Every structure is written in C-alpha cells, then in structure tokens.
C-alpha positions in Angstrom: 0.0 0.0 0.0 1.4 3.4 -1.0 2.5 5.4 2.0 1.0 8.9 2.4 3.1 11.9 3.2 2.3 14.7 5.7 4.8 17.3 5.0 8.2 15.6 5.3 7.0 12.7 7.5 5.2 9.6 6.5 1.9 8.8 8.2 3.4 5.7 9.9 6.1 7.8 11.6 9.0 6.9 9.3 11.5 9.7 8.8 13.1 10.7 5.6 16.8 10.9 4.8 18.1 13.3 2.1 21.0 11.9 0.1 22.8 13.1 -2.9 23.1 11.3 -6.2 25.6 11.9 -9.0 23.4 10.1 -11.5 24.3 11.9 -14.8 21.0 10.8 -16.3 18.9 12.7 -13.8 18.0 16.4 -14.5 17.9 17.1 -10.8 21.1 16.5 -8.8 19.4 16.5 -5.4 16.7 14.0 -4.8 14.9 12.7 -1.7 15.2 9.1 -0.6 13.1 7.5 2.2 14.4 4.7 4.3 12.8 2.9 7.3 16.3 2.3 8.9 18.6 5.3 8.5 21.7 3.4 9.7 21.7 1.2 6.6 23.1 2.4 3.3 20.9 3.1 0.4 22.6 0.4 -1.7 21.7 -2.3 0.9 18.0 -1.6 0.9 15.8 -3.1 -1.8 13.2 -0.6 -2.7 9.7 -1.7 -2.6 7.3 -1.0 -5.6 5.3 1.4 -3.5 8.4 3.3 -2.5 9.4 3.7 -6.2 5.9 4.8 -7.0 5.8 7.3 -4.2 9.1 8.8 -5.3 8.0 9.1 -9.0 4.6 10.5 -8.2 5.5 13.0 -5.6 9.0 14.2 -6.5 9.3 14.0 -10.2 9.6 17.3 -12.1 6.1 17.9 -13.4 5.4 19.6 -16.7 3.1 22.6 -16.8 -0.5 21.7 -17.4 -2.0 22.5 -20.8 -3.5 26.0 -21.2 -7.0 24.7 -21.3 -6.6 23.0 -17.9 -5.5 26.1 -16.1 -8.0 27.7 -13.7 -7.1 31.1 -15.0 -8.1 30.1 -18.5 -11.5 28.8 -17.4 -12.1 32.0 -15.4 -11.2 34.2 -18.4 -13.3 32.3 -20.9 -16.3 32.3 -18.6 -15.9 36.0 -17.9 -15.5 36.7 -21.6 -18.8 35.0 -22.4 -20.4 37.0 -19.6 -19.0 40.2 -21.1 -20.5 39.4 -24.5 -23.9 38.8 -22.9 -23.6 42.1 -21.0 -22.5 43.9 -24.1 -25.6 42.7 -25.9 -27.8 43.9 -23.0 -26.4 47.4 -22.7 -25.4 50.1 -25.1 -24.9 53.0 -22.7 -21.6 54.8 -23.2 -20.6 54.3 -19.6 -21.2 50.6 -19.6 -19.5 50.2 -22.9 -16.4 52.0 -21.7 -16.0 49.7 -18.7 -16.8 46.6 -20.8 -14.2 47.5 -23.4 -11.6 48.2 -20.8 -12.1 44.8 -19.2 -12.2 43.1 -22.6 -8.8 44.6 -23.4 -7.4 43.3 -20.2 -8.7 39.8 -20.7 -7.4 39.7 -24.3 -3.9 40.6 -23.0 -4.2 37.9 -20.3 -5.2 35.2 -22.9 -2.5 36.3 -25.3 0.1 35.9 -22.5 -0.9 32.3 -22.0 -1.0 31.3 -25.7 2.1 30.0 -27.6 3.1 31.7 -30.8 2.0 29.3 -33.6 0.1 29.6 -36.8 -2.6 27.3 -35.6 -3.1 29.2 -32.4 -3.2 32.4 -34.4 -6.2 31.2 -36.3 -8.0 29.9 -33.2 -7.3 33.0 -31.2 -8.4 35.2 -34.1 -11.7 33.5 -34.6 -12.6 33.0 -30.9 -14.4 36.4 -30.6 -16.3 35.8 -33.8 -17.5 32.4 -32.6 -19.2 33.9 -29.6 -20.4 37.1 -31.2 -24.0 37.0 -32.4 -24.8 38.3 -35.9 -26.6 41.6 -35.7 -30.3 41.0 -36.4 -30.6 44.1 -38.7 -27.4 43.3 -40.6 -29.1 42.1 -43.8 -27.0 41.0 -46.7 -27.5 42.5 -50.2 -29.7 45.3 -48.9 -30.9 47.7 -50.2 -30.2 46.2 -53.7 -32.8 43.4 -53.1 -35.4 46.1 -52.2 -34.7 48.6 -55.0 -33.3 46.5 -57.9 -36.6 46.0 -59.7 -38.3 49.2 -58.4 -35.5 51.5 -59.7 -34.4 49.2 -62.6 -30.9 49.0 -61.2 -28.3 47.4 -63.5 -24.5 47.8 -64.2 -23.6 50.8 -66.3 -20.4 52.6 -65.4 -17.2 50.8 -64.5 -16.6 51.4 -60.8 -13.3 52.0 -59.1 -13.3 52.0 -55.3 -10.5 53.9 -53.5 -10.4 53.2 -49.7 -9.3 55.5 -46.9 -6.5 55.5 -44.4 -5.9 52.2 -42.5 -8.6 50.4 -44.7 -6.3 48.4 -47.0 -4.7 45.3 -45.6 -0.9 45.3 -45.6 1.0 42.1 -46.2 4.6 41.1 -45.4 6.6 40.1 -48.5 10.0 40.1 -46.7 12.2 37.0 -46.7 14.7 38.1 -44.1 15.0 36.1 -40.9 12.7 38.3 -38.9 10.1 38.5 -41.6 10.0 35.0 -42.9 7.4 33.7 -40.5 5.1 36.5 -41.6 5.4 35.9 -45.3 2.3 36.9 -47.1 0.4 37.4 -43.8 -1.5 40.6 -43.0 0.5 42.8 -40.7 -2.4 45.2 -40.8 -5.9 43.8 -40.8 -7.0 40.3 -39.8 -6.1 38.7 -36.6 -2.4 38.2 -37.4 -2.0 41.9 -36.6 -3.7 41.7 -33.2 -1.6 38.7 -32.2 1.6 40.3 -33.4 0.9 43.5 -31.5 0.1 41.6 -28.3 2.9 39.1 -28.5 5.6 40.5 -30.8 5.0 44.3 -30.5 8.6 45.2 -31.3 8.7 43.0 -34.4 5.4 44.4 -35.5 6.5 48.0 -35.0 9.7 47.3 -37.0 7.6 46.0 -39.9 5.0 48.8 -39.9 7.5 51.7 -39.4 8.9 53.4 -42.4 12.4 54.7 -42.9 12.2 58.3 -41.4 14.6 59.6 -44.1 13.4 58.0 -47.3 9.8 57.3 -46.2 10.1 53.9 -47.8 10.8 50.3 -46.5 13.5 50.0 -43.9 16.3 47.6 -44.8 15.2 43.9 -44.5 11.4 44.8 -44.4 9.0 44.6 -47.3 5.3 45.5 -46.6 2.9 45.8 -49.5 -0.8 46.5 -49.9 -3.1 43.5 -50.3 -4.8 43.4 -53.7 -8.2 42.6 -55.0 -11.7 43.2 -53.7 -10.9 41.4 -50.4 -8.1 43.9 -49.7 -10.5 46.2 -47.9 -13.8 44.5 -47.7 -13.3 43.5 -44.1 -10.8 44.9 -41.6 -11.1 41.7 -39.6 -13.7 38.9 -39.9 -17.1 40.4 -39.0 -16.0 44.0 -39.2 -16.9 45.2 -42.7 -15.6 48.3 -44.5 -16.3 48.0 -48.2 -18.1 44.7 -48.1 -21.6 46.2 -48.1 -21.0 48.3 -51.2 -19.4 45.3 -52.9 -22.2 42.9 -52.2 -24.9 45.4 -53.2 -23.1 46.2 -56.5 -22.8 42.4 -57.1 -26.5 41.9 -56.6 -27.4 44.3 -59.4 -24.9 42.7 -61.8 -21.4 44.0 -61.0 -18.4 41.6 -60.7 -14.6 41.8 -60.8 -14.7 42.6 -64.5 -16.3 46.0 -64.0 -15.6 46.7 -60.3 -12.1 47.3 -59.0 -10.8 48.1 -55.6 -7.6 50.2 -55.9 -6.0 49.4 -52.6 -2.8 51.1 -51.6 -0.2 51.4 -48.8 -1.7 54.3 -46.9 1.4 54.7 -44.9 3.3 56.1 -47.9 3.3 59.8 -48.9 1.5 60.3 -52.2 4.9 60.9 -53.9 6.2 57.6 -52.6 3.1 55.7 -53.6 4.2 56.3 -57.2 7.9 56.0 -56.5 7.8 52.6 -54.9 4.5 51.0 -56.0 3.7 52.8 -59.3 0.3 53.2 -57.8 -1.0 56.1 -59.9 0.3 54.5 -63.1 -1.6 51.3 -62.3 -4.8 53.3 -61.5 -4.5 55.2 -64.8 -4.2 51.9 -66.6 -7.3 50.4 -65.0 -9.4 53.5 -65.8 -8.1 53.7 -69.4 -8.7 50.0 -70.0 -12.3 50.1 -68.8 -12.9 53.1 -71.1 -11.5 51.2 -74.1 -13.4 48.1 -73.3 -16.9 49.5 -72.6 -16.5 53.0 -74.2 -17.9 54.4 -70.9 -16.1 56.6 -68.4 -15.7 55.4 -64.9 -17.2 56.3 -61.6 -14.6 56.7 -58.9 -16.0 56.1 -55.4 -13.6 57.3 -52.7 -13.7 57.3 -48.9 -11.9 59.4 -46.3 -8.2 59.7 -47.3 -9.0 58.3 -50.7 -11.1 61.4 -51.3 -8.1 63.7 -50.7 -5.8 61.5 -52.8 -8.0 61.4 -55.9 -7.6 65.2 -56.8 -3.9 64.6 -56.5 -4.2 61.7 -59.0 -6.2 63.9 -61.4 -3.4 66.5 -61.5 -0.7 63.8 -61.7 -2.3 62.1 -64.6 -2.3 65.3 -66.7 1.2 66.4 -65.8 3.9 65.8 -68.3 6.1 64.4 -65.6 3.3 62.1 -64.3 0.8 60.2 -66.4 1.1 62.6 -69.3 -2.6 62.0 -70.2 -3.2 65.6 -71.4 -5.5 68.3 -70.2 -8.7 66.5 -71.4 -8.0 63.1 -69.7 -10.4 63.7 -66.8 -13.2 64.8 -69.1 -12.8 61.7 -71.3 -12.3 59.1 -68.5 -14.2 60.2 -65.4 -18.0 60.3 -65.2 -18.4 60.9 -61.5 -16.2 61.5 -58.5 -18.1 60.2 -55.5 -16.6 61.6 -52.3 -17.7 59.7 -49.2 -16.7 61.3 -45.9 -13.7 63.0 -47.4 -11.8 65.4 -45.1 -11.1 67.7 -47.9 -9.4 70.4 -45.8 -8.0 68.1 -43.2 -8.9 66.8 -39.8 -7.8 68.1 -36.4 -7.1 64.7 -34.9 -4.2 64.3 -37.4 -2.5 67.2 -35.7 -2.7 65.8 -32.2 -1.7 62.3 -33.4 1.5 63.7 -34.8 2.1 66.1 -31.9 1.6 63.9 -28.9 0.3 60.5 -30.1 -3.2 61.2 -28.8 -6.7 61.6 -30.1 -10.2 61.5 -28.7 -10.0 57.7 -29.0 -7.0 57.5 -26.6 -8.5 60.0 -24.2 -11.9 58.2 -23.9 -10.4 54.9 -22.7 -10.6 55.7 -19.1 -7.9 55.3 -16.5 -7.6 51.5 -16.8 -7.8 51.5 -20.6 -5.2 54.3 -20.8 -2.9 52.3 -18.5 -3.1 49.3 -20.7 -2.5 51.4 -23.8 0.5 53.2 -22.2 2.0 50.0 -20.9 1.9 48.2 -24.3 2.0 51.1 -26.8 3.0 54.4 -25.2 2.2 57.8 -26.6 5.9 58.3 -27.5 5.9 55.1 -29.5 2.6 56.0 -31.2 3.8 59.4 -32.2 7.1 58.2 -33.5 5.5 55.5 -35.5 2.9 57.7 -37.1 5.4 60.4 -38.0 7.1 58.0 -40.3 3.8 57.4 -42.1 3.9 60.2 -44.8 0.4 59.3 -45.9 -1.1 60.1 -42.5 0.3 63.7 -42.6 -1.7 64.3 -45.8 -4.7 64.6 -43.4 -3.3 67.6 -41.5 -5.6 70.7 -41.5 -5.4 72.9 -44.6 -6.3 76.5 -45.3 -4.8 78.0 -42.2 -6.7 80.5 -40.0 -8.8 81.5 -43.0 -10.7 78.2 -42.8 -10.2 77.1 -39.2 -10.4 80.5 -37.4 -8.2 82.4 -35.1 -8.2 83.0 -31.3 -11.2 85.3 -31.5 -13.5 83.7 -34.0 -14.1 80.5 -36.0 -16.7 80.0 -38.7 -18.3 77.1 -36.8 -18.4 78.8 -33.4 -21.9 78.6 -31.8 -24.0 81.7 -32.0 -24.1 83.9 -28.8 -21.7 81.4 -27.1 -19.4 82.4 -24.4 -17.3 79.3 -24.9 -13.7 79.4 -26.0 -13.5 79.8 -29.8 -12.9 76.7 -31.9 -10.2 78.8 -33.6 -8.0 78.0 -30.6 -7.4 74.5 -31.9 -4.9 74.0 -29.0 -5.3 75.8 -25.7 -3.1 75.3 -22.7 -4.5 75.0 -19.2 -3.4 75.9 -15.8 -4.3 74.9 -12.3 -7.2 76.9 -10.9 -6.3 79.1 -8.0 -8.3 79.6 -4.8 -10.0 76.2 -5.0 -12.8 76.1 -2.4 -13.9 72.5 -2.9 -11.6 70.1 -1.0 -13.8 67.1 -1.5 -13.3 66.9 -5.2 -10.9 64.2 -6.4 -10.2 66.1 -9.6 -7.6 68.8 -10.0 -9.6 71.8 -11.3 -8.1 73.3 -14.5 -9.0 76.4 -16.4 -7.8 77.8 -19.8 -4.7 80.0 -19.5 -5.8 83.4 -20.7 -2.3 84.4 -21.9 -2.6 84.7 -25.7 0.7 82.8 -26.2 -1.1 79.8 -24.7 -3.9 79.7 -27.2 -2.8 78.5 -30.6 -4.7 78.8 -33.9 -4.1 76.1 -36.6 -1.2 78.0 -38.1 0.5 78.4 -34.7 -0.2 74.8 -33.8 1.4 73.6 -37.0 4.4 75.8 -36.2 4.6 74.0 -32.9 4.6 70.7 -34.7 7.4 71.7 -37.0 9.5 73.1 -34.1 9.1 70.1 -31.9 9.6 67.5 -34.6 12.9 66.0 -35.8 14.6 67.1 -39.0 13.5 64.0 -40.9 9.8 64.6 -40.3 9.9 68.3 -41.1 11.8 67.6 -44.3 9.1 65.0 -45.2 6.4 67.5 -44.7 8.2 70.2 -46.7 8.9 67.8 -49.6 5.4 66.3 -49.9 2.7 68.7 -48.7 1.6 72.3 -48.5 -1.1 73.3 -46.1 -1.9 76.9 -46.9 -4.5 78.6 -49.2 -4.2 80.4 -52.5 -6.7 83.0 -53.7 -5.0 84.1 -56.9 -5.8 82.5 -60.3 -2.2 83.1 -61.5 -0.8 81.4 -58.4 -3.2 78.5 -58.6 -2.2 77.8 -62.3 1.4 77.9 -61.2 0.6 75.4 -58.3 -0.8 73.0 -60.9 2.8 72.2 -61.7 3.8 71.7 -58.1 3.1 68.2 -56.8 3.3 69.4 -53.2 0.1 71.4 -53.8 -2.0 68.7 -55.5 -3.5 67.2 -52.3 -4.7 70.6 -51.1 -7.9 71.6 -52.9 -7.3 75.2 -51.7 -3.9 75.4 -53.4 -4.6 73.6 -56.7 -7.4 73.4 -59.2 -9.6 70.5 -60.4 -9.0 69.7 -64.1 -11.3 71.3 -66.6 -14.0 68.6 -66.8 -17.5 70.0 -67.1 -19.0 66.6 -67.6 -17.6 65.1 -64.4 -20.2 65.2 -61.6 -19.0 65.5 -58.0 -21.0 64.0 -55.2 -20.1 64.8 -51.6 -21.8 62.4 -49.2 -21.2 62.4 -45.5 -22.8 62.0 -42.1 -23.7 64.6 -39.5 -25.2 64.6 -36.0 -22.3 62.9 -34.2 -19.9 64.5 -31.7 -16.6 65.1 -33.5 -13.3 66.4 -32.1 -12.6 69.9 -33.1 -10.1 71.4 -30.6 -8.0 70.4 -27.6 -6.9 71.4 -24.2 -3.2 70.7 -23.6 -1.0 70.9 -20.5 2.7 71.0 -20.0 4.3 68.3 -17.9 6.5 70.9 -16.2 3.4 73.0 -15.2 1.9 70.0 -13.4 5.1 69.0 -11.6 4.1 67.9 -8.1 0.4 68.1 -8.7 0.1 64.3 -9.0 1.5 63.5 -5.6 3.9 61.1 -7.2 7.5 61.8 -6.4 10.3 60.8 -8.7 13.7 62.1 -9.3 14.8 62.9 -12.9 16.7 59.7 -13.4 14.4 57.2 -11.7 11.9 54.9 -13.4 8.3 55.7 -12.4 5.9 52.8 -12.1 2.6 54.2 -13.3 0.8 51.1 -12.0 1.3 52.5 -8.5 -1.5 55.0 -9.3 -4.0 52.2 -9.4 -3.4 51.0 -5.8 -6.0 53.5 -4.4 -9.7 53.7 -4.9 -9.7 57.3 -6.1 -7.8 57.5 -9.4 -7.3 60.9 -11.0 -7.1 60.9 -14.8 -4.7 63.8 -14.8 -2.4 62.2 -12.2 -2.1 59.1 -14.3 -1.3 61.1 -17.4 1.3 63.2 -15.5 3.0 60.0 -14.5 2.9 58.7 -18.0 4.5 61.8 -19.4 7.2 61.9 -16.7 8.1 58.3 -17.5 8.3 59.2 -21.2 10.5 62.1 -20.4 12.8 60.0 -18.2 13.4 57.6 -21.1 16.9 58.3 -22.3 16.7 56.3 -25.5 18.1 58.7 -28.0 17.3 56.5 -31.0 13.7 57.5 -31.0 13.0 61.3 -31.1 10.6 62.1 -28.3 7.4 64.1 -28.7 7.2 67.4 -26.9 6.6 67.4 -23.1 2.9 68.3 -23.6 -0.2 66.2 -23.6 -4.0 66.5 -23.8 -5.3 67.5 -20.3 -7.9 65.1 -19.3 -8.8 67.2 -16.3 -10.6 69.6 -18.6 -14.0 68.0 -18.5 -17.2 69.9 -18.9 -19.8 68.0 -21.0 -22.3 70.9 -20.8 -19.8 72.9 -22.8 -19.0 70.1 -25.2 -15.7 69.3 -23.5 -14.8 65.7 -22.5 -11.4 64.7 -21.1 -9.6 67.5 -22.8 -11.3 67.3 -26.1 -13.9 69.8 -27.4 -16.5 68.5 -29.8 -18.6 69.9 -32.7 -20.9 68.5 -35.3 -19.5 66.0 -37.8 -19.4 62.3 -38.6 -17.6 61.2 -35.5 -14.2 61.6 -37.1 -14.2 64.6 -39.4 -15.8 68.0 -38.5 -18.6 69.1 -40.8 -16.5 72.2 -41.7 -13.9 70.0 -43.4 -16.5 67.5 -44.8 -18.5 70.3 -46.5 -16.5 73.4 -47.2 -15.4 72.5 -50.8 -18.9 71.1 -51.6 -21.3 73.6 -50.1 -23.1 76.0 -52.4 -21.1 78.9 -50.9 -17.9 76.8 -50.8 -14.8 76.3 -52.8 -15.9 74.2 -55.7 -19.2 76.1 -56.3 -19.1 79.8 -55.3 -15.4 80.0 -55.9 -15.3 77.7 -58.8 -13.3 80.1 -60.9 -10.5 79.6 -58.5 -10.7 75.9 -57.6 -13.0 74.3 -60.1 -12.4 76.1 -63.4 -14.3 73.6 -65.5 -17.4 74.2 -63.3 -17.9 70.5 -62.7 -21.4 70.2 -61.0 -21.3 69.5 -57.3 -24.1 67.8 -55.3 -23.9 67.8 -51.5 -26.0 65.3 -49.6 -25.8 64.9 -45.8 -27.0 61.9 -43.9 -28.1 62.5 -40.4 -26.9 59.7 -38.2 -29.7 57.5 -36.9 -29.0 54.8 -34.3 -30.4 51.4 -35.1 -33.3 50.1 -33.0 -31.5 46.8 -32.5 -29.1 46.8 -29.5 -27.1 44.1 -31.3 -26.4 46.3 -34.3 -23.2 47.9 -33.0 -22.5 49.3 -36.5 -25.4 51.7 -36.6 -27.8 50.1 -39.0 -29.0 51.2 -42.5 -29.1 54.9 -41.7 -25.7 55.2 -40.1 -23.8 58.5 -40.6 -20.6 57.5 -38.8 -17.4 58.0 -40.7 -16.9 54.3 -41.6 -20.4 52.9 -41.1 -21.8 55.3 -43.7 -20.4 52.8 -46.2 -23.4 50.6 -45.2 -25.9 53.3 -45.7 -28.8 52.3 -48.0 -29.1 55.4 -50.0 -26.1 55.2 -52.3 -27.1 54.1 -55.8 -25.2 56.5 -58.0 -23.1 54.0 -59.9 -26.1 52.4 -61.7 -26.7 55.4 -63.9 -29.2 56.7 -61.4 -27.3 59.7 -60.2 -30.3 61.9 -60.8 -31.8 60.3 -57.7 -29.1 62.0 -55.7 -30.2 65.5 -54.9 -28.9 68.1 -52.6 -29.8 67.8 -48.9 -28.2 70.0 -46.3 -29.1 69.2 -42.7 -26.2 70.8 -40.7 -25.2 74.4 -40.5 -22.4 74.0 -43.1 -23.8 76.7 -45.4 -23.8 79.3 -42.6 -20.3 78.2 -41.6 -19.0 78.6 -45.1 -20.6 82.0 -45.6 -18.5 83.3 -42.7 -15.2 82.4 -44.5 -14.2 85.4 -46.5 -12.2 84.7 -49.7 -11.5 87.6 -52.1 -10.3 86.2 -55.4 -7.3 87.8 -57.0 -6.2 87.7 -60.7 
C-alpha cells in the first residue's frame, strides 16, 4: 500500500533521509530518498514498488498543465462569455467604456498564455467571432434586393473603389530572418495583426514603421498592400468596411470585370506611392482599360483619405512628368467623383496624433484602458511610428486660419456662445487658483488666458514643426503644402507643383464640365474639433507622485488606491516618457492632452472639445469644398475652373433600433459605417436620384469664411 506523506514525514512515523546522487541521467542533482532504517546504506536496501511509485509520483519534475486545464483560462473564458452577454444587453456609453476596458485586459491575459504558432493564431483570431452573435438588422444584399426592380438598377459605369487610411490590408513580403514567419500574412488587418501587436510588438512595429529619411521600407522589411476586392472588404472577420457596397453592386450585376478596388499602402506619402509601387500608373491603366473596353467613363468612389488623394491623381495624370494624359484626360475618362466622408481640408485629430500621439480615442479609454495602452504602446511610441507614415500627414488641416479660425473667431463657433472659440485649436490650461472645494478628487483646471497659450491652426502647425525631428519636417516640406491660394495666377502655377496637389485650396480641379462631383457624408455625431493641452512641467508635483529625474516611475502605482485621477495618471505617463533616455527615438514634446478639462455641458470631454460631424471629421472639413457657398461652387473660378457640377448630400446619423447592431444600421452616418448606408445608388446610372440635402449648419459656416479672389 502506498504510504501517504504529511509534510516531510510519512503517516506511519517513518522519517526521511536526504541523500545526494551523481546520476548523470537525472536532470535534478538533489533527490529525496526515504528509508525505514537510517543506519543502513541506500545500496543495501531493496526498494519496494510502493516506494518507487511514491518517489516518482511526488518528487518527479512535473510539466506545466496545458493552457485549457488552467483555472485562470477557465475563469477568463467564462468571464468573456459574460461580457459578451452584458454587451448585448447594454449600449450605454458608460457601460460600454468599462466593458471595453475589461475586454482589453482579458485579451492581453489570454495572449500571454497562448504560444506563438500559426494554428493558435487562427484559433485566437476567430474566438471572438465564434461567440459574437450576428446583428439582427445586418441584412445581406440590402438595399439592392429592395430597389433593384423598383428602380431598374443594373450595371452601367465601370466602378473603381479607393479606400481610406488604414482600410487596405498590408502584407509582409519580406524574406529576411525576422520577416520569414510573416510571409504573405497581413501585418495590418486580420487577426495576425492583433496577435503580433500583443505578443511581438517590437517586431510588428519594426515592420510597420517606415524609414524616417526615405519614407520607404527599412532595410530587410517589405510590406505591400493586399490586392483585389478582399483587400479592404473587411478589416477583420465580422467588421466590414467596403463589403456592403461590394455585395450590393454584385447583386445588381457587377463583378470583378467592371468593379475594381484600388488598394494602396496608406502609410506612404503620395509621392512615394508612385515611386515605390507605381500606384498612380496602375490606377491610370485600370481606368483607361475600362474606357477602351466599354467606351464608358468610370465612376470613382472614394472614402476618407482616398477622397483627398483622388484630386492629387487627377493632377498627376495630366502632368507631363506624371501620367502625361493631357488636359482632357479627366473629361474623357471620369463620369463621376463620389466623395464619401472626405476630409477635404484636413482633420484636427491628425495634428494631435502627430504632436503627442493622442486623439479622442485614446482619451476616452478611461484610466484603466489608458494604463493598458500606455503599458503596451505608449504615446511616445505611437507618435514616433505615425510620424514615419507620410500618408497620415496628408490629413493635417489645410487652409490655415482663413478656414479654421483664429483666437477670437471661427466659422463654426456657436452663436451667442461664451465658450472658448474653436479657432484656438490648441489651448493650454493651468491649475485653478483659490480652490474652495476640498472634496473633489479632480484637479480643477482652467484655460490659460495668456494669448501665447492659445494656438490657432497656423501656430499649432508651427509648434509641430518646431518640436519634430529634422526628418519629419523635411518629409512635410517635400510632400505637402497646407496653406491657401486665392490668386488664379498662383493656382495655375501650383498645378505644376506636386506638393500642392493634395490641397484643394492650393490647386485646381481639371477642366472637366461633364464630371459630376457627389459629396456624401454623415452629420449629427460628436466630433473632435479642438483640444486642451497641459505642459508636464506645469503639473510637476500636482500628481502627488514623487520621482527624481533619473528614476523609473511605475505608473501602475497610481492604481493602488480607490480614487484614481485621470490627470495624475497622465502626469506620471509623461514623466516616465521624459525620463526615457533612449536617443534612437526622437521624443514628442513634453505636452499632452489635459484630461482634467471635462465639462460635458460645454461640449468638452477629457480635454477634447466637440462639434458636429461624422464622429471623425468635423462638418467644416467635410462640407467646405462642396457647399453652395464653398470652394468648388461659389469660388469655382478659383478651384473648379471647369465648373464640374457639385451635389452635396448629408446623412443624419440615426441609431439602429437593435441593440445588437453595433455598426449603426442602414441609416448610419458614422465616418466608416456610412459605407453601409442604404441610399447610395449612383453607380447604376441613377445619379439623378441623388439630390442636394443639407441638414447641418455647413452653409452658414462657409458663408463666414471670407475669400477675395485675385487675378
């Protein structure tokens, strides 16, 4: 009978004797041997079977149990299922914030337990989709099923789809040692990206980061845009981008013979897109081939960044140093330019992303979510990565103070409002003096009234230039221009300058009176417009966290108490970033969005001030060029000399009745979800069904922008 052990003594009173063995076959040099008579040598005792069994069962070196047998794994899976159920039962912003924070934590915990293999990559990637219910209102092939017969919809124009920033999947084609295991896998999009970020963040960053000098691939890295319709149909399984448009066009008769998705590496500057990938040459060939085959001009459907890139292409294709297509190329080959949610004069969040690695998205995570993000992908790392992406900088605000306003006035300021003007796109804060409330767990902040601490867009861009490294400022100067021209003579000269082509306020559309321009975008969603910043040195000592200059500050210490102050956490994050002496990565300036500025009644949340828009782009940028009093209509002689007709149609965002429909439903106006809106039927020769509809105050905003044309 096998003897039981209680501690180091058997139940029958026998004592143990530790001896040392030199057995070279044993992985453990020291073992325990148990003898009933200690005076006898080990060699003279014949071990009983039960003794051998006891030794092997109790003292052998045990292997770690499989992942699925660990209690932590069972706990996390059970809690994840509960989270999904809770998610379906609640759509309140507060609940969603906490659920998302906890979901991120669980994902990191699971990733830490899972080995890095291709099989696990697929299992981990599809786990969420397995448990996620299909939204009840997410109907395939709608609205084509409903309107095909009623409106006699059928294929007519060839269609070219140009996606926006971060929409196209990016694949690794590198064959170096560090890239070989990612060969032809998506480093952006699909679940490979998520696993790589969680488990191999440094390797993933090396692959996605561009050379800061050339703006091209670093040595040993080769990332290319995925091709075909599936390059941007889904970001990951279940999260569609262009899939709705593709399936509806397919239902009325389109296929890959007359519908093309012109994916591209959105990290590259527009110049480098042609230099490395010959992207514009390929796009020109596709459009010309469809014209020769069907003798019908093409409809170009663009989204977001694709909308700002297409006017660049139209100038390139006519230029003798570009496509050399001649001055009438656009008139011959383009029937319609469908601009969906295009930030034609830029977007404020691009500025803060480059300046400090922050946007509304990072500020709305809450303390716990911000901690996770800072731990695994700090603001310094984010800013340095994005500054190498020349394509992202094409989204910086254009038109200067003329369009975006100054410290006293902005065209989209609310009437009779005493709030800070939107023209102060960045305002610095200071600690409020004479605080009377001692019970508040938030440091009270106010706007610093000193004029030097309120920056218009022109001053904010100067700040970006001054605080950036030489490589980034050189990239901006080489590829982009962010001003405004009001002289016909100057604009004609700019038509020969590639730096101006992506700015519709410094270049002209080609003379193409037959090309129709449709501007379609959503309104009614809170959209970031301006920001409240603070300097780390100004908040020194406010957080209550003491740390000398050379010490490492553990930001997790801030979570030991029950009262966590958002601004204290961010102070600690910045101090830790500033104490990093790594000189290989240029550091963003010691400023950051001040989360202590929080006044929802004034449209301010965690340091971000909101206005009307599609949730990403303010209505001022979405509509200025397209509004009746805007750039391409009232000032057509300057910016649209061919007087191409422009139709502006706004879609007010309407939330779906279904709580399971997290994408907004068939009437969504969100920046991305609008691609699933049911009203888009232009490409089927039914463009006359698209008529002007203005819901927002864009026309009144545009009328406040004073432009006096010059010869």
